[in-house]
C-alpha positions in Angstrom: 0.0 0.0 0.0 1.3 3.5 -0.9 2.3 5.7 2.0 1.2 9.3 1.9 3.0 12.2 3.3 0.2 13.2 5.6 0.3 9.8 7.3 4.1 10.1 7.9 3.7 13.7 9.2 0.9 12.9 11.6 1.8 9.4 12.6 -0.4 8.0 15.4 -1.4 11.4 16.7 -5.1 12.1 17.4 -6.2 14.7 14.9 -9.1 17.0 14.1 -10.2 16.9 10.4 -10.7 20.4 9.2 -13.7 20.6 6.9 -15.8 23.6 8.1 -15.9 26.5 10.5 -17.1 24.3 13.4 -13.9 22.2 12.9 -11.8 25.3 13.3 -13.6 26.3 16.4 -13.0 22.8 17.9 -9.3 23.2 17.1 -9.2 26.6 18.9 -10.8 25.1 22.0 -8.6 22.0 22.0 -5.5 24.3 21.9 -6.8 26.1 25.0 -7.4 22.8 26.8 -4.0 21.4 26.0 -2.3 24.6 27.0 -4.1 24.6 30.4 -3.2 20.9 30.9 0.5 21.9 30.2 0.1 24.7 32.8 0.8 27.5 30.3 -0.7 30.9 31.1 -3.7 32.5 29.6 -1.7 34.6 27.2 0.1 31.5 25.8 -3.3 29.7 25.6 -4.7 32.4 23.5 -1.6 32.5 21.3 -2.1 28.8 20.6 -5.8 29.3 19.9 -5.0 31.9 17.4 -2.4 29.7 15.7 -4.8 26.8 15.5 -7.5 29.1 14.0 -5.2 30.6 11.4 -3.8 27.3 10.3 -7.3 25.8 10.2 -8.7 28.6 8.1 -5.7 28.3 5.8 -6.5 24.6 5.2 -10.2 25.4 4.6 -9.3 28.0 1.9 -6.2 26.5 0.2 -5.8 22.8 1.0 -7.5 19.3 0.7 -8.2 17.0 3.6 -6.6 19.1 6.2 -6.0 17.8 9.7 -4.7 19.4 12.9 -3.1 17.7 15.9 -2.5 19.6 19.1 0.1 17.9 21.2 1.6 18.4 24.7 5.4 18.5 24.4 8.4 18.8 26.7 12.0 19.9 26.4 13.8 18.7 29.5 11.7 20.0 32.4 10.0 22.7 30.3 6.5 22.3 28.9 4.9 23.4 25.7 2.3 22.7 23.1 2.9 21.8 19.4 0.2 22.3 16.7 0.7 20.2 13.7 -1.3 21.2 10.6 -1.0 18.8 7.7 -2.9 18.4 4.4 -2.9 16.7 1.0 -3.2 19.9 -1.0 -1.0 21.3 -3.8 1.6 22.7 -1.3 2.2 26.4 -0.7 3.4 27.7 -4.0 5.1 30.8 -2.6 5.9 30.5 1.1 7.9 33.7 1.0 4.9 35.8 0.0 2.7 33.9 2.4 5.0 34.8 5.3 4.9 38.4 4.3 1.2 38.4 5.2 0.1 40.5 2.3 -2.2 38.9 -0.3 -0.9 39.7 -3.8 -3.9 38.5 -5.8 -7.5 37.6 -5.1 -7.7 34.3 -3.3 -4.0 34.1 -2.5 -2.5 33.5 0.9 -3.4 36.3 3.3 -2.2 37.0 6.8 -2.9 33.5 8.2 0.5 32.0 7.9 2.2 35.2 8.8 0.2 35.4 12.0 1.0 31.8 12.9 4.7 32.5 12.3 4.6 35.7 14.4 2.7 34.0 17.3 4.9 30.9 17.5 8.1 30.5 19.5 9.3 28.0 16.9 7.7 27.0 13.6 8.8 24.5 10.9 7.4 24.3 7.4 7.5 21.2 5.1 6.1 22.1 1.7 5.9 19.5 -1.1 4.4 20.9 -4.3 1.6 18.7 -5.6 1.6 16.6 -2.4 0.8 18.7 0.6 2.1 20.8 3.5 2.9 20.2 7.1 3.4 23.1 9.6 4.6 22.5 13.1 4.1 25.5 15.4 5.3 25.4 19.0 4.7 27.6 22.1 6.8 27.1 25.2 7.1 28.3 28.7 8.9 31.6 28.9 12.3 30.3 30.0 12.5 27.3 27.6 15.7 27.2 25.5 14.8 27.8 21.9 16.0 25.5 19.1 16.5 25.9 15.3 13.6 26.3 12.9 13.4 24.0 9.8 12.2 24.5 6.3 11.7 21.9 3.6 10.7 22.8 0.1 10.4 20.4 -2.8 8.9 19.9 -6.2 8.6 16.7 -8.3 9.8 16.1 -11.8 7.4 17.6 -14.4 4.3 15.5 -14.9 5.0 13.3 -11.9 2.4 13.5 -9.0 5.0 12.5 -6.4 8.7 13.2 -5.9 11.5 10.6 -5.5 13.2 13.1 -3.2 12.2 12.9 0.5 13.1 14.3 3.9 12.2 13.7 7.5 12.9 15.7 10.7 12.7 14.6 14.3 13.4 16.4 17.6 14.2 15.3 21.1 15.4 17.3 24.1 18.9 17.9 22.8 19.0 16.9 19.2 17.5 17.8 15.8 17.8 14.9 13.4 17.4 15.5 9.7 17.3 12.9 7.0 17.3 13.7 3.2 17.0 11.0 0.6 16.9 10.8 -3.3 15.6 7.6 -4.8 17.5 6.8 -8.0 15.7 8.2 -11.0 12.3 9.7 -10.5 8.7 8.6 -10.5 6.9 5.8 -8.6 9.9 3.5 -8.1 12.2 6.3 -7.0 9.6 7.4 -4.4 9.3 3.8 -3.2 13.0 3.6 -2.5 13.0 7.0 -0.8 9.9 6.2 1.2 11.4 2.9 2.4 14.5 4.7 3.5 12.6 7.3 5.5 10.5 4.7 7.2 13.7 3.0 8.4 15.0 6.4 9.4 11.8 7.0 11.5 12.0 3.6 13.2 15.7 4.1 14.2 15.7 7.8 15.0 17.4 7.4 18.4 20.4 5.8 16.7 23.5 7.6 15.3 23.4 8.8 11.7 25.8 6.1 10.5 23.8 3.4 12.2 20.6 4.6 10.6 22.2 4.6 7.1 23.5 1.1 7.7 19.9 0.0 8.6 18.6 1.7 5.4 21.2 -0.2 3.4 20.0 -3.5 4.7 16.4 -2.6 4.0 16.6 -1.2 0.5 17.9 -4.2 -1.3 14.4 -4.8 -2.9 14.3 -1.2 -4.3 16.3 0.6 -7.0 18.3 2.2 -4.2 18.9 5.7 -3.0 21.5 8.2 -2.0 21.0 9.9 1.4 22.5 12.0 4.2 21.6 12.1 7.9 22.6 14.9 10.2 22.3 15.0 14.0 22.5 18.6 15.3 23.0 18.8 19.0 22.0 22.1 20.5 23.1 22.5 24.1 26.2 24.2 25.5 28.5 22.7 22.8 26.7 22.6 19.5 27.9 20.0 17.1 26.8 18.2 14.0 27.3 14.5 13.3 26.9 13.6 9.6 26.7 10.4 7.6 26.3 10.6 3.8 26.2 8.3 0.9 26.0 9.6 -2.7 25.4 13.0 -4.1 23.4 14.7 -1.4 25.0 18.1 -0.8 25.3 19.2 2.8 26.8 22.6 3.9 27.2 24.8 6.9 26.8 28.3 5.7 28.2 31.4 7.4 28.2 35.0 6.3 30.7 35.2 3.3 31.7 31.6 3.8 30.5 28.0 3.6 31.8 24.5 4.3 30.6 21.7 2.0 30.9 18.2 3.4 31.9 15.1 1.4 30.2 11.8 0.6 31.0 8.5 -0.9 30.1 7.3 -4.4 28.1 4.3 -3.2 24.3 3.7 -3.3 22.2 2.8 -0.3 20.7 -0.6 -0.9 22.9 -1.6 -3.9 24.5 -5.0 -3.8 28.1 -3.8 -3.9 31.1 -5.8 -2.6 32.4 -2.9 -0.7 30.2 -0.2 0.8 30.7 2.7 3.2 29.4 6.1 4.2 31.3 9.3 4.8 31.2 10.2 8.5 32.1 13.7 9.8 31.6 15.8 12.9 31.6 19.6 12.9 31.2 22.4 15.4 28.1 24.6 15.0 28.0 28.3 15.6 24.7 29.6 16.7 24.1 31.6 13.4 25.3 28.8 11.1 22.8 27.6 8.5 22.5 23.9 8.0 21.7 23.4 4.3 21.1 20.1 2.4 19.8 19.5 -1.1 19.4 16.7 -3.6 21.1 16.7 -7.0 18.0 18.4 -8.5 19.7 21.5 -7.2 22.8 22.4 -9.2 26.1 22.1 -7.5 26.8 25.8 -8.1 24.1 26.8 -5.7 25.6 29.2 -3.1 24.1 31.2 -0.2 27.3 32.5 1.5 27.0 36.0 -0.1 23.2 36.2 0.4 23.4 38.0 3.7 19.8 39.3 3.7 18.4 36.0 2.7 20.3 34.3 5.6 18.2 36.3 8.0 14.9 34.8 6.7 13.0 31.8 7.9 14.5 28.5 6.6 11.5 27.9 4.4 12.2 31.1 2.5 15.8 30.0 2.0 14.8 26.5 0.9 12.4 28.0 -1.6 15.1 30.3 -3.0 17.4 27.3 -3.5 14.8 25.3 -5.4 13.6 28.2 -7.5 17.0 29.7 -8.4 19.1 26.6 -8.7 16.6 23.8 -9.3 16.9 21.7 -12.5 13.9 21.2 -14.6 14.8 17.6 -15.5 14.7 16.1 -12.0 13.0 16.0 -8.7 14.2 18.8 -6.4 14.3 19.1 -2.6 16.1 21.4 -0.2 16.2 21.4 3.7 17.4 24.4 5.7 17.8 24.6 9.5 18.5 27.9 11.3 
């Protein structure tokens, strides 16, 4: 059975289907109830209610089969609430304009996403053109340490309904784990390979990047194979990144006026090769470093180091820029940015 992104995004979470104004009202009330259960104050509860309302209305106007989950979360001893809004629509075609909060044409994105962005302490966007959108907005207790935001932006090869490029993101108290995968070729079989890799990634997300890739290699023998990179970003006193990569997934740490691009090996995950290995590296992360990764649908000449104003934007804006300015027309394209 084919796995759909919305099922991966929401997992086993209890959700509210958003199909009318009453559904949005229920999401608002649920946000208040979960905030109270998490002992957040009334101001934070109303922030969460507003976020749920804006994301719900956005789904009503622009998406298909939208669902919202409102989840209690913790970070160490700190409490918070996460609102996950996922759908099976066409994806947000222009996240940059949507976050500006000014509708450019009749029926376009208005102030909803901009408001959700402004009201959240942290917000991640995963936008897959022709497949759907997942937004994760978090509100925390006042003294909770903040973590990086994430943006994923992707488009499939022309005339294909689904992309062979895939990415997944997981968080725990100290770590942001990012996986990016490119099934060989494009179309249904490429997506099957990438989807299988990301399911293994999800099951093994407490392991090291190298261990996860090794498990993917064992599991992908029945597929056409994939190239992939997995990065673990630790965000406490000493911020570091552990990376394991196989194939032509580009991974960079971008600083103002400079960037460091990491290596990979020329093997294929899942291929029956006599010798097989991943490239493994560890790097120190400065607080303002951008983590950037993209598939080979983005040309290797892509560069952000001199885009100083762009580096200040939300990661989804940066990921969209990479895809639209450096994406090839003859392949699937996907970019992930964490900031």
